[in-house]
ROKOLZA-625784 format. One record per residue: residue in three letters; x, y, z of N, C-alpha, C in turn; residue number from 0. Coordinates in pm, 1 decimal, m for minus. Example, Ala and Ser with C-alpha at 12.3 -4.5 7.8 and 13.67 -1.06 7.14 Angstrom:
BEGIN
    aa        n_x        n_y        n_z       ca_x       ca_y       ca_z        c_x        c_y        c_z     i
   ALA     1319.0     m569.0      780.0     1230.0     m450.0      780.0     1320.0     m330.0      780.0     0
   SER     1285.0     m225.0      708.0     1367.0     m106.0      714.0     1290.0        3.0      787.0     1
This chain:
BEGIN
    aa        n_x        n_y        n_z       ca_x       ca_y       ca_z        c_x        c_y        c_z     i
   UNK       35.2    m4795.2     2584.8       82.9    m4899.2     2496.2      m37.9    m4956.5     2421.6     0
   UNK      m23.6    m4976.4     2292.7     m132.2    m5031.8     2212.2     m142.2    m5183.7     2232.2     1
   UNK     m256.0    m5237.4     2193.6     m275.0    m5381.7     2201.9     m166.1    m5454.2     2123.5     2
   UNK     m138.7    m5405.7     2002.4      m36.3    m5472.0     1919.8      101.8    m5463.1     1984.2     3
   UNK      130.8    m5352.5     2049.7      259.1    m5339.4     2119.9      268.4    m5441.9     2233.2     4
   UNK      157.8    m5459.5     2306.2      156.0    m5563.2     2409.7      184.4    m5699.5     2348.7     5
   UNK      116.0    m5731.4     2237.6      133.4    m5862.9     2176.8      276.4    m5882.9     2126.7     6
   UNK      334.1    m5779.4     2065.9      472.9    m5789.6     2020.3      567.5    m5813.1     2137.2     7
   UNK      544.5    m5742.9     2247.4      628.0    m5759.1     2366.0      614.4    m5899.8     2422.6     8
   UNK      493.3    m5952.7     2424.8      470.5    m6088.9     2473.7      543.9    m6189.6     2386.2     9
   UNK      535.1    m6173.1     2254.6      605.6    m6263.8     2162.6      756.4    m6257.8     2185.4    10
   UNK      808.5    m6137.7     2203.9      952.5    m6120.5     2226.1      995.5    m6185.3     2358.0    11
   UNK      917.9    m6163.4     2462.8      954.1    m6214.1     2596.1      936.4    m6364.1     2610.0    12
   UNK      834.4    m6420.0     2545.5      801.5    m6560.8     2568.5      824.0    m6650.9     2447.8    13
   UNK      827.9    m6591.6     2328.4      836.3    m6672.1     2207.2      703.5    m6739.4     2173.6    14
   UNK      595.2    m6694.7     2239.2      465.8    m6759.3     2220.7      364.1    m6663.2     2161.5    15
   UNK      269.5    m6722.3     2090.2      154.9    m6653.6     2033.7       35.0    m6677.6     2125.4    16
   UNK      m72.2    m6599.1     2111.7     m191.0    m6625.0     2193.2     m241.0    m6769.4     2183.5    17
   UNK     m235.6    m6829.0     2065.0     m282.2    m6967.4     2048.3     m201.7    m7063.7     2134.4    18
   UNK      m71.7    m7036.4     2152.9       10.9    m7120.9     2239.3      m40.4    m7115.6     2383.5    19
   UNK      m72.0    m6994.7     2430.3     m125.3    m6980.0     2565.6     m263.1    m7045.1     2576.8    20
   UNK     m343.0    m7032.3     2472.5     m474.4    m7095.1     2470.4     m460.5    m7246.9     2485.2    21
   UNK     m372.9    m7305.9     2405.9     m352.9    m7450.8     2412.1     m305.4    m7494.0     2550.9    22
   UNK     m214.8    m7416.7     2610.8     m166.7    m7447.8     2745.9     m280.2    m7439.1     2847.5    23
   UNK     m362.4    m7336.5     2834.9     m473.1    m7317.5     2928.9     m574.3    m7430.5     2917.3    24
   UNK     m600.4    m7475.5     2795.8     m692.3    m7588.4     2775.8     m633.1    m7713.9     2839.3    25
   UNK     m504.7    m7739.8     2814.1     m439.1    m7857.7     2870.4     m437.8    m7853.7     3022.8    26
   UNK     m420.9    m7734.6     3079.9     m416.8    m7719.7     3225.4     m555.9    m7723.1     3287.8    27
   UNK     m660.1    m7718.5     3204.1     m796.7    m7719.9     3254.0     m843.4    m7585.7     3308.1    28
   UNK     m771.6    m7480.5     3276.8     m807.5    m7347.8     3326.2     m921.0    m7285.4     3245.3    29
   UNK     m933.0    m7321.5     3118.0    m1040.8    m7265.3     3035.7    m1160.9    m7358.5     3036.5    30
   UNK    m1265.4    m7308.8     3101.8    m1392.6    m7379.5     3110.7    m1501.6    m7278.4     3077.0    31
   UNK    m1623.8    m7321.9     3056.1    m1731.5    m7225.7     3027.3    m1749.3    m7121.2     3137.2    32
   UNK    m1711.8    m7154.8     3261.5    m1731.5    m7061.9     3372.6    m1603.0    m6989.1     3415.3    33
   UNK    m1495.9    m7001.1     3337.5    m1370.4    m6935.3     3374.2    m1388.2    m6784.3     3376.4    34
   UNK    m1347.0    m6723.7     3485.8    m1352.2    m6578.4     3500.5    m1219.9    m6518.0     3454.3    35
   UNK    m1227.1    m6395.9     3409.4    m1108.8    m6326.4     3357.6     m993.0    m6331.7     3456.4    36
   UNK    m1019.1    m6293.3     3580.9     m909.8    m6283.8     3677.8     m854.4    m6420.2     3716.4    37
   UNK     m933.9    m6523.8     3706.8     m884.1    m6659.6     3730.2     m780.5    m6693.7     3623.7    38
   UNK     m814.6    m6665.1     3498.1     m720.3    m6691.3     3389.5     m595.6    m6604.4     3404.2    39
   UNK     m615.1    m6475.7     3432.3     m501.4    m6382.8     3443.8     m405.9    m6429.1     3552.7    40
   UNK     m458.2    m6467.9     3667.8     m372.0    m6515.1     3777.5     m294.4    m6639.0     3734.4    41
   UNK     m362.3    m6732.1     3667.2     m295.0    m6852.8     3619.9     m184.1    m6816.9     3521.3    42
   UNK     m214.0    m6730.1     3426.0     m114.7    m6695.8     3323.7        5.1    m6624.2     3385.3    43
   UNK      m19.9    m6533.0     3477.6       89.8    m6463.6     3544.1      180.9    m6563.6     3615.3    44
   UNK      122.0    m6659.4     3685.4      201.2    m6759.6     3757.6      272.4    m6857.5     3665.9    45
   UNK      208.0    m6894.2     3556.7      265.9    m6996.7     3469.6      364.5    m6941.1     3367.0    46
   UNK      353.5    m6812.1     3335.3      437.3    m6758.1     3228.2      533.1    m6648.8     3272.0    47
   UNK      508.2    m6591.7     3390.0      591.2    m6480.8     3435.3      550.6    m6346.8     3375.9    48
   UNK      440.0    m6343.8     3302.1      392.4    m6216.9     3246.8      332.2    m6132.0     3357.5    49
   UNK      334.6    m6002.0     3338.2      270.6    m5911.2     3431.3      121.6    m5902.6     3404.8    50
   UNK       53.8    m5826.4     3488.4      m91.6    m5816.3     3480.4     m139.4    m5762.2     3344.8    51
   UNK      m80.4    m5653.2     3297.9     m123.5    m5594.1     3171.6     m103.6    m5687.0     3053.9    52
   UNK        7.2    m5758.2     3052.9       33.3    m5851.2     2943.5      m61.8    m5971.4     2948.9    53
   UNK      m90.6    m6019.2     3070.1     m185.6    m6130.0     3083.5     m324.7    m6086.8     3037.9    54
   UNK     m362.2    m5963.7     3070.6     m491.5    m5911.7     3024.8     m493.8    m5900.0     2872.0    55
   UNK     m382.4    m5865.7     2811.7     m375.2    m5856.4     2665.7     m395.5    m5994.0     2602.1    56
   UNK     m341.3    m6097.9     2664.4     m362.6    m6233.2     2613.0     m510.8    m6268.5     2622.3    57
   UNK     m575.0    m6236.2     2734.6     m719.4    m6261.4     2749.1     m797.1    m6186.7     2641.1    58
   UNK     m757.0    m6062.1     2615.5     m822.3    m5983.4     2510.3     m804.1    m6051.0     2374.5    59
   UNK     m686.2    m6106.7     2348.7     m663.1    m6178.7     2223.0     m757.1    m6299.2     2214.0    60
   UNK     m777.5    m6368.0     2326.1     m871.3    m6480.7     2328.0    m1010.6    m6431.5     2289.8    61
   UNK    m1053.2    m6319.9     2349.7    m1185.8    m6265.8     2320.3    m1197.1    m6226.2     2174.4    62
   UNK    m1095.1    m6159.8     2121.7    m1098.7    m6115.3     1981.9    m1104.9    m6231.8     1884.8    63
   UNK    m1050.2    m6345.2     1924.4    m1051.9    m6464.2     1838.8    m1172.9    m6552.7     1864.5    64
   UNK    m1259.3    m6513.2     1958.2    m1378.7    m6592.1     1988.4    m1351.3    m6717.0     2069.1    65
   UNK    m1239.2    m6719.9     2140.9    m1201.6    m6837.9     2217.9    m1259.4    m6838.4     2358.3    66
   UNK    m1313.5    m6727.2     2403.0    m1379.6    m6717.9     2533.5    m1507.8    m6637.9     2514.1    67
   UNK    m1603.2    m6655.8     2603.5    m1726.5    m6576.4     2591.2    m1697.2    m6427.2     2601.8    68
   UNK    m1772.7    m6349.0     2528.1    m1758.3    m6204.4     2536.6    m1816.4    m6156.2     2668.0    69
   UNK    m1778.3    m6038.8     2705.9    m1823.6    m5979.3     2831.0    m1975.8    m5981.1     2839.8    70
   UNK    m2026.1    m6002.5     2959.3    m2169.8    m6001.7     2981.3    m2217.5    m5865.4     3028.6    71
   UNK    m2136.4    m5762.9     3014.2    m2171.6    m5630.0     3063.1    m2303.4    m5579.2     3006.2    72
   UNK    m2331.7    m5593.4     2875.9    m2459.7    m5544.9     2825.3    m2579.0    m5612.0     2893.0    73
   UNK    m2569.1    m5741.1     2918.7    m2678.4    m5811.1     2985.6    m2692.8    m5760.9     3128.5    74
   UNK    m2582.5    m5735.9     3196.5    m2587.6    m5684.8     3332.5    m2651.3    m5545.7     3334.5    75
   UNK    m2618.7    m5463.0     3236.4    m2677.5    m5328.0     3227.4    m2828.1    m5338.1     3206.5    76
   UNK    m2871.4    m5431.6     3123.1    m3013.7    m5446.8     3095.2    m3088.9    m5489.1     3221.2    77
   UNK    m3025.1    m5570.9     3304.7    m3089.2    m5614.0     3427.5    m3110.9    m5496.4     3522.6    78
   UNK    m3026.6    m5395.9     3512.1    m3039.7    m5278.5     3598.8    m3132.0    m5174.4     3536.9    79
   UNK    m3196.1    m5209.8     3425.9    m3290.5    m5118.9     3363.7    m3228.5    m5020.6     3267.8    80
   UNK    m3103.9    m5043.0     3227.6    m3038.8    m4955.5     3129.8    m3045.8    m5018.7     2992.1    81
   UNK    m3049.7    m4937.1     2888.7    m3054.3    m4993.0     2751.6    m2924.1    m5058.5     2713.0    82
């Protein structure tokens, strides 16, 4: 399933856009500078009834919109001596 297919399915199932979930997460205090992906995913699954893949798609939408820090994987690779 493509990212857009996930987003369309989420809109159909919930009537919400990623920004709606973002606003809810901010109000609930779940989005902080130290929020981990799986912490958010667990919260979204419990609060919205979405499955794991759909919750991950919402997190990806947050990343694509610059609403959460991007992955630190490149920095972690550099620490292990990889380019």
